[in-house]
PABAPA-355578 format. One record per residue: residue number from 1; residue in one letter; z, x, y negated of N, C-alpha, C, O in turn. Coordinates in pm, 1 decimal. Example, Ala and Ser with C-alpha at 12.3 -4.5 7.8 and 13.67 -1.06 7.14 Angstrom:
2
+-----+---------+----------+----------+----------+----------+----------+----------+----------+----------+----------+----------+----------+----------+
| num | residuo |     n.zz |     n.xx |     n.yy |    ca.zz |    ca.xx |    ca.yy |     c.zz |     c.xx |     c.yy |     o.zz |     o.xx |     o.yy |
+-----+---------+----------+----------+----------+----------+----------+----------+----------+----------+----------+----------+----------+----------+
|   1 |       a |    780.0 |   1319.0 |    569.0 |    780.0 |   1230.0 |    450.0 |    780.0 |   1320.0 |    330.0 |    846.5 |   1423.6 |    331.9 |
|   2 |       s |    708.0 |   1285.0 |    225.0 |    714.0 |   1367.0 |    106.0 |    787.0 |   1290.0 |     -3.0 |    803.9 |   1340.9 |   -113.8 |
+-----+---------+----------+----------+----------+----------+----------+----------+----------+----------+----------+----------+----------+----------+
***
This chain:
136
+-----+---------+----------+----------+----------+----------+----------+----------+----------+----------+----------+----------+----------+----------+
| num | residuo |     n.zz |     n.xx |     n.yy |    ca.zz |    ca.xx |    ca.yy |     c.zz |     c.xx |     c.yy |     o.zz |     o.xx |     o.yy |
+-----+---------+----------+----------+----------+----------+----------+----------+----------+----------+----------+----------+----------+----------+
|   1 |       m |   1854.8 |   2847.1 |   1886.7 |   1800.0 |   2744.3 |   1826.8 |   1793.7 |   2834.1 |   1680.4 |   1685.2 |   2887.1 |   1656.5 |
|   2 |       e |   1903.7 |   2853.5 |   1582.4 |   1927.5 |   2860.9 |   1444.8 |   1842.3 |   3023.1 |   1431.0 |   1793.0 |   3054.5 |   1322.7 |
|   3 |       k |   1833.4 |   3115.0 |   1550.4 |   1779.6 |   3207.2 |   1498.4 |   1601.7 |   3193.7 |   1470.1 |   1534.4 |   3247.1 |   1381.9 |
|   4 |       l |   1554.0 |   3088.8 |   1596.3 |   1418.9 |   3044.4 |   1571.2 |   1392.4 |   2981.3 |   1405.3 |   1302.4 |   3015.4 |   1328.6 |
|   5 |       k |   1478.1 |   2901.8 |   1385.9 |   1461.1 |   2844.2 |   1248.9 |   1484.8 |   2924.9 |   1161.5 |   1473.2 |   2870.2 |   1051.8 |
|   6 |       r |   1516.9 |   3045.5 |   1152.6 |   1570.5 |   3161.7 |   1072.4 |   1448.0 |   3228.9 |   1047.9 |   1407.6 |   3254.8 |    934.6 |
|   7 |       k |   1369.0 |   3266.8 |   1187.1 |   1230.5 |   3321.5 |   1131.0 |   1152.4 |   3269.7 |   1157.5 |   1058.3 |   3340.0 |   1194.4 |
|   8 |       l |   1133.0 |   3145.1 |   1160.0 |   1005.1 |   3054.7 |   1116.8 |   1033.6 |   3055.5 |    967.8 |    954.1 |   3133.2 |    914.7 |
|   9 |       m |   1129.6 |   2990.4 |    863.2 |   1172.7 |   3012.1 |    745.3 |   1138.9 |   3150.1 |    653.9 |   1096.7 |   3157.0 |    538.5 |
|  10 |       t |   1173.7 |   3257.9 |    750.0 |   1130.1 |   3409.5 |    678.4 |    939.8 |   3422.4 |    690.1 |    860.6 |   3452.1 |    600.7 |
|  11 |       f |    918.4 |   3394.4 |    806.3 |    796.6 |   3351.1 |    781.1 |    649.7 |   3295.5 |    738.3 |    535.1 |   3337.9 |    753.3 |
|  12 |       m |    713.9 |   3167.1 |    670.9 |    681.7 |   3064.2 |    576.4 |    690.3 |   3125.5 |    448.9 |    595.6 |   3109.7 |    371.8 |
|  13 |       r |    800.2 |   3200.9 |    409.9 |    809.3 |   3234.5 |    274.3 |    694.5 |   3300.6 |    201.3 |    610.9 |   3369.5 |    259.7 |
|  14 |       g |    694.0 |   3283.9 |    110.5 |    556.0 |   3292.2 |     29.6 |    437.1 |   3200.0 |     77.6 |    334.7 |   3209.6 |     10.0 |
|  15 |       r |    435.3 |   3126.3 |    166.7 |    316.9 |   3034.1 |    200.4 |    285.7 |   2926.4 |    148.5 |    386.9 |   2873.1 |    102.8 |
|  16 |       y |    159.9 |   2843.4 |    126.0 |    174.0 |   2759.4 |     35.4 |    238.3 |   2601.5 |    131.0 |    309.8 |   2517.9 |     75.7 |
|  17 |       g |    197.2 |   2592.2 |    263.6 |    258.2 |   2492.1 |    329.7 |    153.0 |   2353.0 |    319.2 |     42.4 |   2340.6 |    266.6 |
|  18 |       a |    231.5 |   2265.7 |    386.4 |    131.6 |   2156.5 |    383.1 |    151.9 |   2050.7 |    210.1 |    239.9 |   2046.3 |    124.1 |
|  19 |       d |     40.5 |   1992.9 |    226.2 |     -5.2 |   1917.0 |     64.7 |    -79.4 |   1777.5 |    161.7 |    -84.7 |   1744.8 |    280.3 |
|  20 |       q |   -139.9 |   1712.9 |      0.4 |   -193.0 |   1610.1 |     43.7 |   -324.9 |   1639.5 |    109.9 |   -369.2 |   1562.1 |    194.7 |
|  21 |       l |   -384.8 |   1741.5 |     76.7 |   -502.1 |   1735.3 |    130.7 |   -542.5 |   1799.1 |    299.6 |   -641.0 |   1780.1 |    370.9 |
|  22 |       y |   -418.2 |   1879.5 |    319.5 |   -360.3 |   1894.1 |    437.9 |   -341.9 |   1778.9 |    572.3 |   -372.3 |   1780.6 |    691.6 |
|  23 |       n |   -273.4 |   1678.8 |    477.8 |   -279.8 |   1570.2 |    525.2 |   -373.1 |   1470.7 |    607.8 |   -354.9 |   1405.9 |    710.8 |
|  24 |       a |   -517.1 |   1490.2 |    490.6 |   -614.6 |   1414.1 |    525.5 |   -709.9 |   1522.3 |    601.2 |   -803.5 |   1477.0 |    667.1 |
|  25 |       l |   -696.3 |   1622.1 |    596.8 |   -808.0 |   1689.7 |    678.0 |   -750.3 |   1678.3 |    830.8 |   -842.2 |   1657.7 |    910.1 |
|  26 |       i |   -611.2 |   1687.1 |    897.1 |   -545.8 |   1671.6 |    976.3 |   -613.0 |   1516.5 |   1070.9 |   -664.7 |   1507.4 |   1182.3 |
|  27 |       i |   -580.9 |   1410.8 |    963.3 |   -625.7 |   1289.9 |    979.1 |   -768.7 |   1303.3 |   1001.9 |   -804.1 |   1260.8 |   1111.9 |
|  28 |       s |   -831.6 |   1335.9 |    951.3 |   -980.0 |   1353.8 |    962.5 |  -1002.2 |   1410.2 |   1095.7 |  -1031.7 |   1347.4 |   1197.4 |
|  29 |       g |   -986.8 |   1520.6 |   1084.5 |  -1003.4 |   1600.5 |   1227.8 |   -964.7 |   1520.0 |   1355.8 |  -1061.7 |   1502.4 |   1429.6 |
|  30 |       m |   -876.9 |   1480.1 |   1389.6 |   -829.4 |   1420.3 |   1474.8 |   -909.9 |   1271.7 |   1511.9 |   -956.5 |   1238.0 |   1620.8 |
|  31 |       v |   -909.0 |   1173.7 |   1344.4 |  -1050.6 |   1059.1 |   1404.2 |  -1150.4 |   1120.2 |   1424.1 |  -1214.8 |   1052.1 |   1504.0 |
|  32 |       l |  -1215.1 |   1226.1 |   1395.6 |  -1342.1 |   1304.8 |   1448.1 |  -1321.6 |   1285.6 |   1576.8 |  -1361.1 |   1194.9 |   1650.1 |
|  33 |       y |  -1234.3 |   1410.5 |   1605.8 |  -1214.6 |   1485.7 |   1754.9 |  -1222.5 |   1344.0 |   1839.4 |  -1281.0 |   1353.8 |   1947.3 |
|  34 |       f |  -1156.6 |   1176.0 |   1794.7 |  -1121.7 |   1101.9 |   1898.9 |  -1281.6 |   1042.8 |   1928.0 |  -1322.6 |    989.7 |   2031.2 |
|  35 |       l |  -1347.3 |   1067.3 |   1816.8 |  -1486.1 |    968.1 |   1837.4 |  -1562.1 |   1053.9 |   1918.1 |  -1642.3 |   1017.2 |   2004.0 |
|  36 |       g |  -1534.1 |   1170.5 |   1887.3 |  -1662.4 |   1266.5 |   1930.2 |  -1639.9 |   1254.5 |   2107.8 |  -1729.4 |   1241.9 |   2191.4 |
|  37 |       a |  -1459.0 |   1264.7 |   2136.8 |  -1468.7 |   1275.4 |   2279.9 |  -1505.2 |   1151.9 |   2318.7 |  -1568.6 |   1156.6 |   2424.1 |
|  38 |       m |  -1490.6 |   1041.8 |   2275.5 |  -1555.8 |    900.8 |   2301.2 |  -1693.2 |    885.5 |   2317.9 |  -1734.0 |    840.6 |   2425.0 |
|  39 |       t |  -1769.9 |    915.0 |   2230.9 |  -1890.3 |    910.0 |   2245.1 |  -1999.3 |   1017.1 |   2296.4 |  -2119.9 |    995.0 |   2307.6 |
|  40 |       d |  -1917.2 |   1164.9 |   2332.0 |  -1986.4 |   1279.9 |   2394.2 |  -2104.8 |   1327.0 |   2243.8 |  -2226.8 |   1335.4 |   2229.5 |
|  41 |       l |  -2037.6 |   1338.5 |   2195.2 |  -2149.8 |   1435.5 |   2075.1 |  -2028.6 |   1529.1 |   2046.9 |  -1929.5 |   1489.7 |   1985.3 |
|  42 |       g |  -2040.8 |   1639.1 |   2089.3 |  -1998.0 |   1735.7 |   2049.9 |  -2009.2 |   1802.0 |   1926.5 |  -1923.6 |   1881.9 |   1888.5 |
|  43 |       v |  -2118.4 |   1771.2 |   1856.2 |  -2099.8 |   1780.0 |   1683.0 |  -2012.4 |   1746.1 |   1629.0 |  -1989.4 |   1805.9 |   1523.8 |
|  44 |       l |  -1908.4 |   1623.0 |   1674.0 |  -1814.5 |   1566.9 |   1574.7 |  -1700.7 |   1621.3 |   1653.6 |  -1592.1 |   1597.6 |   1600.7 |
|  45 |       v |  -1696.5 |   1670.7 |   1736.6 |  -1577.1 |   1761.5 |   1835.3 |  -1578.8 |   1894.6 |   1698.8 |  -1495.7 |   1910.3 |   1609.4 |
|  46 |       i |  -1702.4 |   1972.8 |   1726.6 |  -1676.9 |   2121.9 |   1646.0 |  -1642.7 |   2070.5 |   1511.6 |  -1541.8 |   2126.2 |   1468.3 |
|  47 |       v |  -1697.1 |   1975.8 |   1424.8 |  -1643.1 |   1950.1 |   1308.1 |  -1536.3 |   1916.4 |   1300.9 |  -1461.7 |   1944.6 |   1207.2 |
|  48 |       a |  -1501.0 |   1836.1 |   1417.1 |  -1321.0 |   1801.8 |   1388.9 |  -1213.4 |   1943.0 |   1388.8 |  -1101.0 |   1944.7 |   1338.5 |
|  49 |       q |  -1277.7 |   2051.1 |   1455.0 |  -1196.8 |   2177.0 |   1501.6 |  -1215.1 |   2220.1 |   1385.8 |  -1104.5 |   2226.1 |   1332.0 |
|  50 |       l |  -1309.4 |   2259.9 |   1304.2 |  -1327.2 |   2326.9 |   1175.7 |  -1275.0 |   2273.2 |   1082.8 |  -1277.2 |   2355.4 |    991.2 |
|  51 |       l |  -1215.2 |   2157.5 |   1040.9 |  -1142.5 |   2059.8 |    966.4 |  -1003.7 |   2095.0 |    992.2 |   -926.8 |   2117.8 |    898.8 |
|  52 |       i |   -954.9 |   2102.6 |   1157.2 |   -808.5 |   2134.4 |   1184.0 |   -801.2 |   2254.9 |   1144.7 |   -691.7 |   2280.1 |   1094.2 |
|  53 |       f |   -894.7 |   2365.9 |   1147.8 |   -845.7 |   2494.2 |   1138.6 |   -873.3 |   2545.4 |   1000.1 |   -888.8 |   2665.1 |    975.9 |
|  54 |       w |   -878.2 |   2458.0 |    917.8 |   -959.0 |   2488.5 |    776.5 |   -755.5 |   2452.2 |    709.5 |   -682.3 |   2518.3 |    635.8 |
|  55 |       a |   -738.5 |   2341.5 |    771.2 |   -607.7 |   2267.5 |    732.4 |   -498.7 |   2365.3 |    804.3 |   -394.5 |   2369.2 |    738.9 |
|  56 |       l |   -496.7 |   2430.5 |    900.7 |   -371.4 |   2523.2 |    900.5 |   -417.5 |   2674.0 |    831.2 |   -342.8 |   2770.9 |    817.6 |
|  57 |       f |   -555.9 |   2665.9 |    793.0 |   -564.4 |   2820.0 |    727.6 |   -477.1 |   2778.6 |    563.5 |   -404.7 |   2851.1 |    495.2 |
|  58 |       r |   -509.7 |   2671.1 |    546.8 |   -465.3 |   2642.0 |    415.8 |   -312.3 |   2678.7 |    424.8 |   -263.2 |   2768.8 |    356.8 |
|  59 |       v |   -220.0 |   2579.3 |    540.1 |    -57.4 |   2580.8 |    492.8 |    -37.8 |   2761.7 |    535.4 |     54.2 |   2812.3 |    471.2 |
|  60 |       y |   -101.6 |   2848.0 |    620.1 |    -58.0 |   2981.5 |    623.1 |    -79.8 |   3039.6 |    528.3 |      1.8 |   3130.7 |    514.6 |
|  61 |       s |   -192.2 |   3031.7 |    406.7 |   -243.5 |   3107.9 |    325.5 |    -93.3 |   3153.2 |    195.3 |      1.6 |   3093.0 |    145.0 |
|  62 |       k |   -133.5 |   3248.0 |    191.6 |    -20.6 |   3329.1 |     69.7 |    -94.1 |   3327.8 |    -48.5 |    -51.1 |   3401.4 |   -137.3 |
|  63 |       q |   -240.2 |   3232.8 |    -82.9 |   -296.5 |   3228.0 |   -210.5 |   -244.0 |   3127.8 |   -239.3 |   -300.7 |   3036.2 |   -179.6 |
|  64 |       i |   -143.8 |   3083.8 |   -315.4 |    -52.6 |   3000.0 |   -356.0 |   -191.1 |   2905.3 |   -446.0 |   -249.9 |   2800.6 |   -418.9 |
|  65 |       y |   -202.4 |   3007.0 |   -564.0 |   -297.3 |   2902.0 |   -678.2 |   -465.7 |   2855.5 |   -647.7 |   -529.4 |   2758.3 |   -688.1 |
|  66 |       k |   -498.3 |   2952.6 |   -572.6 |   -612.1 |   2877.6 |   -467.0 |   -597.0 |   2745.3 |   -421.5 |   -668.3 |   2652.3 |   -459.3 |
|  67 |       r |   -490.8 |   2734.6 |   -328.3 |   -479.6 |   2610.2 |   -234.7 |   -415.7 |   2493.4 |   -342.7 |   -449.4 |   2377.9 |   -316.6 |
|  68 |       a |   -327.0 |   2512.5 |   -460.9 |   -319.1 |   2442.8 |   -559.1 |   -416.7 |   2396.3 |   -627.1 |   -425.6 |   2282.1 |   -672.3 |
|  69 |       e |   -484.4 |   2473.1 |   -635.6 |   -600.5 |   2375.4 |   -701.3 |   -721.1 |   2319.4 |   -644.3 |   -797.7 |   2231.8 |   -684.3 |
|  70 |       e |   -718.7 |   2393.3 |   -539.0 |   -799.8 |   2319.0 |   -391.6 |   -725.3 |   2142.0 |   -427.5 |   -792.7 |   2043.0 |   -455.8 |
|  71 |       n |   -598.1 |   2146.2 |   -417.0 |   -540.1 |   1995.7 |   -386.4 |   -543.9 |   1937.2 |   -515.1 |   -570.5 |   1819.2 |   -492.5 |
|  72 |       r |   -532.0 |   1953.2 |   -642.2 |   -578.6 |   1923.3 |   -774.6 |   -658.3 |   1862.7 |   -755.6 |   -641.1 |   1740.8 |   -755.2 |
|  73 |       k |   -781.9 |   1917.3 |   -731.2 |   -946.9 |   1842.9 |   -706.3 |   -982.7 |   1758.8 |   -612.3 |  -1075.9 |   1678.7 |   -605.0 |
|  74 |       f |   -856.9 |   1800.0 |   -507.8 |   -868.9 |   1656.7 |   -413.3 |   -837.0 |   1538.7 |   -445.0 |   -902.8 |   1438.5 |   -416.9 |
|  75 |       l |   -722.3 |   1542.1 |   -512.6 |   -632.5 |   1460.6 |   -551.9 |   -721.9 |   1387.4 |   -674.7 |   -732.8 |   1265.9 |   -691.4 |
|  76 |       k |   -761.7 |   1457.0 |   -727.7 |   -866.8 |   1377.8 |   -906.4 |   -957.6 |   1329.8 |   -788.8 |  -1003.6 |   1222.1 |   -826.8 |
|  77 |       w |   -994.7 |   1351.6 |   -692.4 |  -1126.9 |   1261.1 |   -663.2 |  -1077.3 |   1135.8 |   -518.3 |  -1141.9 |   1041.5 |   -472.6 |
|  78 |       w |   -944.5 |   1186.7 |   -482.3 |   -891.3 |   1089.3 |   -414.1 |   -839.9 |    956.3 |   -456.1 |   -866.7 |    848.0 |   -404.1 |
|  79 |       q |   -747.4 |    984.5 |   -577.2 |   -715.1 |    859.8 |   -646.9 |   -732.3 |    732.5 |   -647.3 |   -672.8 |    630.7 |   -611.9 |
|  80 |       p |   -907.2 |    789.4 |   -735.9 |   -902.6 |    638.2 |   -765.9 |  -1016.3 |    604.8 |   -659.7 |  -1100.0 |    521.9 |   -695.7 |
|  81 |       n |  -1029.2 |    664.0 |   -523.9 |  -1099.2 |    573.0 |   -401.7 |   -964.0 |    543.9 |   -337.0 |   -999.7 |    480.1 |   -237.9 |
|  82 |       q |   -857.4 |    549.6 |   -332.6 |   -699.0 |    529.4 |   -243.8 |   -700.6 |    403.6 |   -325.2 |   -669.9 |    323.3 |   -237.0 |
|  83 |       k |   -716.2 |    329.6 |   -438.2 |   -660.6 |    233.3 |   -470.8 |   -757.2 |    129.3 |   -399.4 |   -731.8 |     19.4 |   -350.2 |
|  84 |       k |   -903.7 |    215.8 |   -412.3 |  -1040.2 |     84.1 |   -361.7 |  -1002.4 |     40.1 |   -212.2 |  -1011.9 |    -77.3 |   -176.5 |
|  85 |       l |   -960.8 |    138.6 |   -131.0 |   -943.0 |    151.0 |    -11.7 |   -818.0 |     71.9 |     13.0 |   -825.4 |     17.4 |    123.2 |
|  86 |       k |   -714.1 |     47.7 |    -45.0 |   -583.8 |    -15.8 |    -24.3 |   -642.7 |   -185.1 |    -11.9 |   -625.0 |   -270.7 |     74.8 |
|  87 |       l |   -740.1 |   -185.5 |   -176.7 |   -804.4 |   -304.3 |   -157.6 |   -822.7 |   -381.4 |    -55.4 |   -779.2 |   -486.5 |     -8.3 |
|  88 |       f |   -918.3 |   -280.1 |    -28.3 |  -1041.0 |   -329.9 |    132.3 |   -923.4 |   -357.8 |    207.1 |   -953.0 |   -461.2 |    267.1 |
|  89 |       f |   -831.7 |   -333.2 |    232.4 |   -759.3 |   -341.9 |    375.6 |   -656.9 |   -460.1 |    317.9 |   -614.9 |   -542.0 |    399.7 |
|  90 |       r |   -625.2 |   -468.1 |    210.0 |   -545.8 |   -598.9 |    192.4 |   -602.2 |   -684.1 |    193.3 |   -546.4 |   -783.3 |    240.3 |
|  91 |       r |   -739.7 |   -698.6 |    145.2 |   -855.9 |   -838.3 |    153.8 |   -865.6 |   -891.8 |    288.5 |   -876.9 |  -1007.2 |    329.9 |
|  92 |       f |   -856.9 |   -756.9 |    358.1 |   -926.2 |   -778.4 |    531.3 |   -790.3 |   -807.6 |    573.1 |   -818.0 |   -865.4 |    678.2 |
|  93 |       k |   -665.5 |   -809.7 |    567.5 |   -560.5 |   -838.2 |    622.4 |   -510.6 |  -1005.6 |    582.8 |   -434.1 |  -1080.6 |    643.3 |
|  94 |       e |   -575.0 |  -1022.1 |    478.9 |   -509.9 |  -1133.1 |    408.6 |   -639.2 |  -1244.6 |    389.4 |   -627.8 |  -1338.9 |    311.1 |
|  95 |       i |   -741.3 |  -1226.3 |    456.1 |   -865.8 |  -1305.8 |    447.3 |   -833.8 |  -1476.3 |    460.9 |   -885.3 |  -1568.5 |    397.7 |
|  96 |       k |   -732.2 |  -1479.9 |    564.7 |   -695.5 |  -1649.4 |    581.3 |   -619.6 |  -1685.6 |    466.3 |   -621.8 |  -1808.5 |    459.2 |
|  97 |       v |   -561.1 |  -1642.2 |    383.7 |   -461.3 |  -1687.2 |    295.1 |   -516.8 |  -1685.1 |    153.1 |   -482.2 |  -1772.5 |     73.6 |
|  98 |       a |   -614.7 |  -1573.3 |    113.1 |   -583.1 |  -1538.8 |     -4.8 |   -776.3 |  -1500.2 |      5.4 |   -856.1 |  -1473.9 |     95.3 |
|  99 |       r |   -781.4 |  -1521.1 |   -174.6 |   -944.4 |  -1481.8 |   -161.7 |   -911.7 |  -1334.8 |   -300.4 |   -797.3 |  -1326.6 |   -345.0 |
| 100 |       f |   -979.7 |  -1272.1 |   -332.6 |   -941.0 |  -1193.1 |   -455.3 |  -1072.1 |  -1223.6 |   -517.4 |  -1175.4 |  -1230.3 |   -450.8 |
| 101 |       r |  -1066.1 |  -1245.6 |   -670.8 |  -1151.8 |  -1210.0 |   -781.4 |  -1082.7 |  -1155.3 |   -892.0 |   -964.3 |  -1154.4 |   -925.4 |
| 102 |       k |  -1242.5 |  -1085.6 |   -965.9 |  -1212.1 |  -1025.7 |  -1085.8 |  -1216.9 |  -1132.9 |  -1224.0 |  -1299.5 |  -1221.8 |  -1244.7 |
| 103 |       c |  -1128.6 |  -1102.4 |  -1288.7 |  -1092.2 |  -1126.2 |  -1453.2 |  -1239.9 |  -1089.9 |  -1496.8 |  -1286.7 |   -985.1 |  -1452.1 |
| 104 |       p |  -1322.0 |  -1173.8 |  -1586.3 |  -1428.4 |  -1115.7 |  -1635.6 |  -1405.2 |  -1065.4 |  -1782.7 |  -1486.2 |   -988.9 |  -1835.0 |
| 105 |       n |  -1297.2 |  -1108.2 |  -1845.9 |  -1245.4 |  -1045.4 |  -1959.4 |  -1231.3 |   -890.2 |  -1970.5 |  -1300.2 |   -807.2 |  -2029.8 |
| 106 |       c |  -1097.9 |   -876.6 |  -1879.0 |  -1008.2 |   -758.7 |  -1865.9 |  -1067.5 |   -681.6 |  -1712.8 |  -1066.1 |   -560.8 |  -1689.4 |
| 107 |       k |  -1105.9 |   -765.8 |  -1642.8 |  -1137.1 |   -672.0 |  -1518.7 |  -1017.7 |   -675.9 |  -1435.4 |  -1059.3 |   -648.9 |  -1322.8 |
| 108 |       t |   -901.2 |   -693.4 |  -1429.8 |   -783.9 |   -758.1 |  -1319.1 |   -846.1 |   -766.9 |  -1214.5 |   -965.2 |   -795.4 |  -1226.8 |
| 109 |       t |   -802.2 |   -750.4 |  -1101.2 |   -803.7 |   -814.8 |   -956.1 |   -670.5 |   -923.9 |   -957.9 |   -552.0 |   -893.1 |   -970.4 |
| 110 |       l |   -732.3 |  -1070.1 |   -940.2 |   -643.4 |  -1146.1 |   -890.7 |   -655.1 |  -1208.3 |   -775.5 |   -758.1 |  -1251.4 |   -723.7 |
| 111 |       r |   -520.9 |  -1212.7 |   -727.5 |   -516.2 |  -1318.7 |   -562.2 |   -539.3 |  -1416.9 |   -615.6 |   -524.4 |  -1437.9 |   -736.0 |
| 112 |       l |   -582.6 |  -1498.3 |   -527.9 |   -594.5 |  -1675.8 |   -530.1 |   -591.0 |  -1719.1 |   -385.7 |   -646.1 |  -1664.3 |   -290.2 |
| 113 |       p |   -510.1 |  -1836.3 |   -387.3 |   -480.8 |  -1879.9 |   -256.0 |   -588.8 |  -1949.0 |   -218.9 |   -649.5 |  -1978.2 |   -321.9 |
| 114 |       v |   -658.2 |  -2000.9 |   -100.4 |   -782.0 |  -2024.9 |    -24.1 |   -748.5 |  -2188.0 |    -34.4 |   -681.9 |  -2259.4 |     40.4 |
| 115 |       k |   -809.9 |  -2213.6 |   -137.8 |   -843.9 |  -2397.5 |   -135.4 |  -1002.0 |  -2369.6 |   -208.6 |  -1033.4 |  -2310.4 |   -311.8 |
| 116 |       r |  -1089.8 |  -2446.8 |    -95.6 |  -1237.5 |  -2452.3 |   -121.1 |  -1254.0 |  -2523.8 |   -245.5 |  -1177.4 |  -2613.2 |   -281.5 |
| 117 |       g |  -1370.7 |  -2477.6 |   -321.4 |  -1424.7 |  -2547.0 |   -436.6 |  -1422.4 |  -2479.4 |   -541.6 |  -1413.1 |  -2358.1 |   -522.7 |
| 118 |       k |  -1429.6 |  -2527.1 |   -688.5 |  -1399.9 |  -2457.4 |   -782.7 |  -1282.1 |  -2542.1 |   -866.0 |  -1254.4 |  -2661.9 |   -871.9 |
| 119 |       k |  -1221.7 |  -2412.2 |   -932.2 |  -1095.9 |  -2424.6 |  -1011.6 |  -1081.9 |  -2348.9 |  -1119.0 |  -1143.5 |  -2242.7 |  -1110.5 |
| 120 |       t |  -1002.9 |  -2370.7 |  -1250.3 |   -985.3 |  -2316.2 |  -1352.8 |   -889.2 |  -2230.7 |  -1302.3 |   -813.6 |  -2268.5 |  -1212.9 |
| 121 |       v |   -881.2 |  -2072.0 |  -1369.8 |   -797.1 |  -2001.7 |  -1335.3 |   -792.8 |  -1924.9 |  -1421.3 |   -897.2 |  -1872.8 |  -1460.5 |
| 122 |       k |   -649.1 |  -1888.2 |  -1487.6 |   -567.6 |  -1822.5 |  -1605.0 |   -521.5 |  -1689.2 |  -1542.1 |   -445.2 |  -1671.5 |  -1447.2 |
| 123 |       c |   -586.2 |  -1601.6 |  -1617.7 |   -513.0 |  -1446.7 |  -1591.9 |   -409.0 |  -1442.2 |  -1672.4 |   -390.0 |  -1479.9 |  -1788.0 |
| 124 |       p |   -333.5 |  -1380.8 |  -1578.8 |   -175.6 |  -1342.0 |  -1591.9 |   -146.0 |  -1203.2 |  -1705.4 |    -35.1 |  -1172.1 |  -1748.9 |
| 125 |       t |   -299.5 |  -1121.9 |  -1742.4 |   -323.3 |  -1045.5 |  -1795.4 |   -373.5 |  -1052.0 |  -1946.1 |   -321.3 |  -1008.6 |  -2048.7 |
| 126 |       c |   -449.2 |  -1095.9 |  -1932.7 |   -540.1 |  -1136.0 |  -2050.6 |   -496.1 |  -1262.6 |  -2103.0 |   -478.0 |  -1262.6 |  -2224.8 |
| 127 |       h |   -469.6 |  -1394.3 |  -2028.7 |   -464.2 |  -1499.3 |  -2046.5 |   -590.4 |  -1619.7 |  -2078.8 |   -570.9 |  -1732.1 |  -2125.0 |
| 128 |       q |   -721.1 |  -1560.0 |  -2040.2 |   -806.5 |  -1576.8 |  -2069.3 |   -834.6 |  -1699.5 |  -1935.1 |   -765.4 |  -1686.5 |  -1834.1 |
| 129 |       k |   -913.4 |  -1788.3 |  -1939.8 |   -951.2 |  -1907.8 |  -1846.1 |  -1056.4 |  -1874.7 |  -1791.4 |  -1110.5 |  -1784.4 |  -1855.2 |
| 130 |       f |  -1116.2 |  -1907.3 |  -1695.7 |  -1257.2 |  -1878.9 |  -1618.3 |  -1268.1 |  -1983.5 |  -1494.3 |  -1161.6 |  -2034.0 |  -1458.8 |
| 131 |       e |  -1374.6 |  -2017.3 |  -1431.8 |  -1382.3 |  -2068.1 |  -1360.3 |  -1414.1 |  -1991.5 |  -1189.5 |  -1490.0 |  -1894.7 |  -1184.5 |
| 132 |       s |  -1373.1 |  -2025.6 |  -1107.2 |  -1364.4 |  -1951.3 |   -954.5 |  -1407.2 |  -2052.3 |   -863.9 |  -1364.2 |  -2165.2 |   -840.5 |
| 133 |       r |  -1525.2 |  -1969.5 |   -807.1 |  -1521.7 |  -2093.2 |   -697.1 |  -1515.9 |  -2002.5 |   -568.4 |  -1547.3 |  -1884.1 |   -556.3 |
| 134 |       i |  -1465.1 |  -2095.1 |   -472.3 |  -1438.1 |  -2066.1 |   -342.1 |  -1499.6 |  -2147.0 |   -202.0 |  -1476.2 |  -2260.5 |   -160.4 |
| 135 |       i |  -1572.5 |  -2057.4 |   -158.0 |  -1674.3 |  -2137.6 |    -53.7 |  -1585.0 |  -2138.2 |     95.8 |  -1558.3 |  -2238.9 |    161.4 |
| 136 |       l |  -1558.2 |  -2036.7 |    119.4 |  -1519.6 |  -1996.0 |    261.2 |  -1407.7 |  -1986.5 |    265.4 |  -1352.4 |  -1954.4 |    370.6 |
+-----+---------+----------+----------+----------+----------+----------+----------+----------+----------+----------+----------+----------+----------+
***
């Protein structure tokens, strides 16, 4: 077992390895592959296989600077979207206990308890008071 581990380490020396873009490509590929298999859409399966192939190509590539640049561009695009996606899932998870509103002054997202009707809310960041209305 130790010999196999050493051979693998020798093979991977000088190669780029896994990063955030690799993780995104693998997860996207698996989701598309699953959806393609469930809906009998061969196009989705082919796209999934291409994504997985590209991810594996990036891992074993020796052009480290190009792969790092690709990952940097991906992260530049992903960071703002990741925050929105996390907030979306959090809103969905807490739909029975909380509502989310933005402060009109500083645009901070506030988490308010579900109590129907109008209420005055004070922003903890800028200390501005504003009216919030919760219907459902």
